[in-house]
N, C-alpha and C positions, 0 to 999 in steps of 0.2 A: 281419113282413108283416101288412098288414091285409087284410080280405076285399075291400075296394074297390080295392086296388092290383093292376093287372095285372102278373104276374110271369112271366118267360120260363121255358121248360122246363128249360134247363141251370141256371138259378139255383135253382129249386125242388129239382132233383136234388142240387145242391151243398150247399144248406143241410141237407137231410136226411142226406146222406152224411157231412158234417163232424160233425153232431151225434152221429150213431151212432158215428163213429170216436173222438171225444173221450170219450164215455161208455165205450166199449170200452177205450180206452187208460188211462183213470183206474182201471178195475177191474184191468187187467193190472198197472199200477204198484202197486196196493194189495196184490196177492197175490204178486208176483214180487220176490225180493231183487234189487236193482239199484243202479246208481250213475249220477250225472249230473254234468255239468261244473260247473254253478253251484249245485246244491242238495245235493251230497254223496251219501252212500250210505245204504242201508237200515241202521238201527242194528243192530250185532252181526254184520253180514255181512262176510265176508272179501273184501277188494278183489280178490285174485287170482282168486277163484271167482265174482265178481259181475259180470254183464254190464252194459254201458252201456244205458240205457233207450232203446227204439225204439218206433215206432208200428205199428199194424195192417198197414200196407203191407209192412213188412219180414217179417212172417209170410207174407203172401199171395204175395209175389214171391220168397220164399226158403225160410223154415223149414218151411212146410207140406208141401214137396215132398221134404224130406231125411229119409230113414230112418236108423236107427242105423248101417247099413253104409255109408251115403253114396251118392253118385252123382257123375257128372262134371259139369263146368261146362256142357258142351253139352247134357247130359240135363236139367239144371236149367232152362236157358233154354227148352228145348222144352216142358217141363211147365208152367213159369210163364207162358210166352208173353210174357215181357217180361224185361228185365235187372234185376238187383239191384245194390246197392252191395257187391260181393263183398269188396273190401278193407276196407270199413267193418265188415261183419259179422264179418270175421276179427279186426280190431283191437278191436271192441267185445265180443268174447268169446263169440260164438254158434257159430262154425264153425272148423274146421281145414281148410286148403287145402294139398294136397300134389300136385305141387310148387307152390311159390309163388315169383314172381308167377304168377297163374292163367293157364292157357291152356285151350282147349276140352277137352283130355284130363285136366286136373287133377281130382283127386278131392276132394270136399267132404264132410266128416263133421261132425255136431254135436258140440260140446263137452258135458261134463256139464251146464254151465249152459244150453247150448242145448237139451238134452233136457228140462230142468226148465221152460224157457220154453215149449216145445211143449206140455207137459202143462197149463200154465196157460192158454195161448191157446185150445187146441182147444175146450173147453166154453163159452167166453165168448160165442160167436156165439148159442148157444141161450139163454144167460143174458140177454143184452141184448134179444133178440127177445121173450122172455117178459116182460121189464120193459115193453117198448113195448106189448105186448098189454094189459097192465094199465093203462098210462098213457093210451093212445089208444083202446083197445077192440080186442078180437080181430077183429071184423068189419072194422075200418078197416085193420089191418095185413094181414089176409088179402087184402083188396081191392087194397092197394098191391102186395103180393107177386105176385098174379095178373096185374096190369097190367104190372109190370116183366118177369115171366117170359115173358108172351106177346109183348112187344115184343122182348126179347132173343132169343127163338127166331126172330123174323123178320129180325133184322139180317143174318144170314148171314156174320158175321165171327167169327173165332176169337180173341176178345178175352180178356185176362187177368182175373183175379178182383179186381184192384185198379187204380187209376190208376197209370200209369208214373211213375217219378221224372222230374220235368220237366228238359228239356235246355236248352242254351243258348238264350236268348230265352224261356225258360219254356214251350217247346212240349211238347205231349203226345205228338206223333208221334215214333216212333223210326225208322221206315222205312215205305216204302209196301208192304212185304211182311210179312204176318203168317204165322207158322209154321203148319204143318199141326196140326190138333187131335190131341192124344195119344189113343191108343185107350182109355185108362182115364178119359177125361173124364166127369164126372158129369152127370146130367140138369140142365138149367137150373132146373127147378122145385125141385131139391134144394140149390141154392146158397144160401149165407148172404145175408141181405138186403143187406149191404154189397157183395157181389160183383155182385148184380143192379143195384144203383144205379150201381156203377162201370162196368159194361159199357155200360149205356145212355148214361151221361154221356160216357164215352170215345168212343163212336161218334159222338155229336154233336160233340164237340171235334175229332175227326179230320176230319169233314166241314167244319167251320168253318175249320180251319187249312189245308185244301187250297185254300181260296179267299181266304185272308187273309195279309197280310204280317206281322201280329202274332198272337201266340198268344191263345187264349181266356182263359188265366189272366191275362195282362197286360191284355187288353181289358176283361174283366169286373171285375177288382179295382182297376185303376188308371185306365185311360183313361176308364172310365165316370164316375169321380168328378171329373175335372179340367175346367178351362175355361181360357180365354185369360188370365184375370186371375191365376191361380196359387193354389196351396195349399201350406201348410207341409208339408214332407216328413214331419216328425214326427207330423203329424195323420193321415196316411194309414194308419198302422198301426191306429189305433182305428176309423177310418171304414170300412176294408176288412175288418177282422177278421183281419189277417194279421201275421206277425212282422216285426220291424225288419229282419231279414236278407232276408226276401222282398221288402220294400219297396225296400231298397237295390239288390237285383239287378234289379228291374223298372225303377226310375227310371234306373239307370245304362244299361240297354239302350235305353230310350226316348231318353235324351240322346245316346247314340252314333249313333242313327239320325235325329236331328233331328226326332223326333216330340214330344219334350218339351224344354223349356229350363229348366235348373237355375240358379238365381242366389240371391244373398243377399237375404233378405227385409228390406224396409225396416221400421224400428222393431221388429225382432225379434232384435237382437243378432247373434250369429253363425249364427242359424238360416237354413236354406235353404228355398226354395220351388221348386216345379216348376209350369210352366204349359204349356199346349198351344201348339205352333206351328201355323201354318196346316195343315201336314201332319198334325199331331195332331188338329186339329178334323175334318179329313176322315176320319181313322181312327176317331174317335168316332162320327161319323155312319154310317160303314160298319159298325161293330160292331152298332149297333141295327138297321140295315137287314138285315144278313146273318142275325142271329138270327131275325128275322121270316120271312125267305125260307126258311131251313132248317126252321123249324117248319111252315110251310105245305107245304113239300116232303114232310116226314114225314107230314103228314096225308093227302096224296095217295098216298104210297107205302104206308103202313101202315094207313091208315084214320083218318078224322077222329075218329070216336067213340072209337077206341082211344087216340089221343093226348090227347084232351080228358078221357077217363076217368082216364088216368094223371096228368094235371095236377091234376085234382080230388082224387085220392087224396093226392098230395104236398101240395097246398095245405091240405088238412084238418089236416095235421100242422104246417104252417108258419104258418097264419093265427093272428092274435091280435087282440083288441079294441084300439082306439086307445089308445096309451099303455101297453100291456102287452106282455110278451114271450110268444112262442108256447110251447106245451108242449114244444117241442124243447129249450128251455133248462132244463126241469125236471130233466133228467138230467145237466146239466153242472156241478153242484155238486161240486167235487173233494173228495176226502178231506182232512182237515186236514193230514196229513203229505205230501200230494202236491205236486209242483212247481207245478201250476196254482193251488194255494191261495195261492202267493206272488205271483202276477201278476193274480189276480182273474178272475171269470167274464166272458166276452166280452159286449159289448153287441150285436154283430152277428156273423153267420157269413159266411165268404167266399162270394162269388158264383162262385168256382171254387176247388177245393182247391189249395193250394200244397204239393205233395208234393216235398220237396227231398231231396238226397243226405244231409242232416244227420241223418236218422233216419226220414224218411217221414211226419212229423207233418202233419196236413191243413191247418194254418195256417202251415206253414213254420218252426215253432219249432225 
């Protein structure tokens, strides 16, 4: 982003949250013995005792709530205030579920690898925030934290500490009913920076999706980029900063609803492009309009100065001189043995995180 480019509140929140998460995930991958589908396992690690690599969201919606003695599925969902990929966490080696398939009364316990992962995850929030204080300045991070915490307190919603795994249509909403706050809930001001960013962004997404036929994830990452002339589907991954799998899910959904039309691209071999239909052009206009309406609504509801102060704090992290990357990218250099080292550092960050069932990575990887 450049200082002269107006950027919406959810986009700023998304860029900062995704950057934080990738930096957090890179450090977890570096410290935790693990395995991956395409990039193998940590050298010397036993496959039987090595869990599949997952992202921060799977700690926040699952592992942070499970003590050594375990808890029931119903208790986990009450504490997490969102659902997790339970079968995935079992198959990936983090938990044991008895009886399985899981039901509300089933008990979940961490495996030895799951307990090791918890030990690695827990201190990383402080580690990453301290890095950000050095990179951006303590005053800047403190200002951002205060702005987020003040707004989160005003939301009046019992939101999870992470974005939910996106559902069919890549919607953030799980239901219109949020569970009651657990009595042991910690103060908003004591939450990790990632949790504060997630709560505010999710509140915005839920409000957007109550008034939209398309999710904020699809609107911000895909609809925003398209036009009636069309774009190669393979190019969307780099332009949106999301995975090939996330692009495929989004474009398939748009085609099914006649919002986008997929066809062979002329002069591009077997490559396909997607273009907006008239319905899609209306959806694109509605996306931009609705974002502005909700921002103005939030200014009226929570205070104009508070919303503008939050945007200023976020923009200070996301801004960059023309032709340069923002300092957010300064923490995204992966370790040489990390899987992201094989795919390269991203050129852009998603305008809405693509948290999928595949492991909760913020770009849908």
